[in-house]
Every structure is written in structure tokens, then in C-alpha cells.
C-alpha positions in Angstrom: 0.0 -0.1 0.0 2.9 2.3 0.7 4.6 1.6 -2.7 2.6 4.2 -4.8 3.3 7.1 -2.3 7.0 6.0 -1.9 7.3 6.0 -5.7 5.7 9.5 -6.2 8.1 10.8 -3.4 11.2 9.3 -5.1 10.1 10.4 -8.5 9.7 14.0 -7.1 13.1 13.9 -5.5 14.6 12.6 -8.9 12.7 15.0 -11.2 13.0 18.2 -9.3 16.9 18.3 -9.1 16.9 17.4 -12.9 14.6 20.4 -13.7 16.7 22.7 -11.5 19.9 21.5 -13.2 18.4 22.1 -16.6 17.5 25.6 -15.6 20.9 26.4 -14.2 22.4 25.0 -17.4 20.3 27.4 -19.5 21.2 30.4 -17.1 24.9 29.5 -17.5 24.7 29.3 -21.2 22.8 32.6 -21.6 25.4 34.3 -19.2 28.2 32.8 -21.3 26.6 34.0 -24.6 26.2 37.6 -23.2 30.0 37.6 -22.5 
């Protein structure tokens, strides 16, 4: 019974850092492009 909740929690911990990393990469690229 606890498996679905555990899976959603794990998926959140995996997805949120990935999205944050992608946003940081975009910011880094835009800053480099500006000079």
C-alpha cells in the first residue's frame, strides 16, 4: 500500500533536481553568450 506514495516521493526527488539542473544550465549558457 505504501509503494505508490513512495514511488511518487522518489520520482519527485529525482525530477525536481533534474529540472533545477536544466534551468541552471540554461542560465549558465545565456550568461556565457552575453559575455
